[in-house]
Steps between C-alpha positions, in 0.01 A plus 500: 500500500378213718386178348410134574644221291237241402598168343277406208382146420748484214792564731556863401494774762298828484573820691172652616515862614387592854317830538667624820722285721554130562390503861168344607272389216633650175278680249585440137490763223422251229829562322739201449811400308702179441745486787786450249421847352520703818810641671512402864589770752575443863177344639479743794660834607516439873483778756780306671708188436581308816781250456605206718868419540661163568169312478670181365757330721735418211502864387579618852787254510638623162488855642710384794231530766265287703132468413304758701238391754266784389445652158749769400318773301606802298347730241559571132351822354214460247709689251718192472211302345510408132317241286604211284760565228597838644874524534661473845742798505829445677618825663857605433560535873469123551746232394270208575123487442334172591175320411272361772197311374200504731133427546302819565171551685255772389277633777130533410347702783606741778605292799674523837589235757397215275521149645696247296187278470314796345771622264344352183204731542729808478686382186390585146754261344856428417759604245869446422767742617874562462649677802793650313782603731821696472690249710816704556297799621297279731825393674649849509189678638413252768135556423317422175310805379742624233595146383134397456348825401623601154253557218429167322616294801154343559374321186149356552288282270386369273158520676320445829375142541198496731454126529863410593593266789824633650568203730731296274583648155829480314693823458777519243731783381685472173780726368533480125311171510722344769332404823652690794232463769275202547289453812146461629277737700448222753862567615418857611581539873191715549205417273254742342263502802778562748640787282168678465445465878843634588500784258144616570587522869766759403316702232163531340483316163307664215347361187773446244783492749757233406686268730815328360532172688874452480740336261653150503863418466691562176501871475759645268613797289353615170681704231383707214381291204373220710132401566363380834183299522312401814233233490254403770314182429132574463547873424736548209838652399633852556777577257712818476812596310793668677664818387751754631392854567646723235 
């Protein structure tokens, strides 16, 4: 179910149901509920999730590499997407599963070869992401598909913010309430416009596609029983518990 959150004059928020999809000008069904009474699912089920690696210089350094001159991109399957409060499931084949808090772009229209200056016109909005990674498998495999692709390894939410300015927002990741990552989107090596331009030169982007813009420094492991929360200033907080697969 798609909806738009509307803030009322008394400060409360109302979820208003959209008849079809959130792209273009939405049509409302007339049904609504207090936002506190609804369960939030992942705000979008993308046809593809394009991720950007090493897009913060300090993160590249902590990974033992230099900052790349051009964006480094890879894919996560859409089956890895989950919403807020859905458990991140650690696979038994991995000894280390890491959090990576990120800002995510949601594409709003089909586009190809978009210029950076025109990128805003191709974007529906922004959400919060956690690029969960089986770090040991990433090192072993030499490429990142398995390490990034497990079910539940792409939490998204809590919603898509359509009026967000991505140029300089705080991004923070907490593990059990302790801050582990703290940075700003202004420190991205390649900003939103540059990323949309680079990626759309490679592949056609479709409505609902998601671009994860990279994680800042401070990544680290999560274990069962912990809770990871990623906050992007101006959007909200995405929080998920961590469990082991039975």
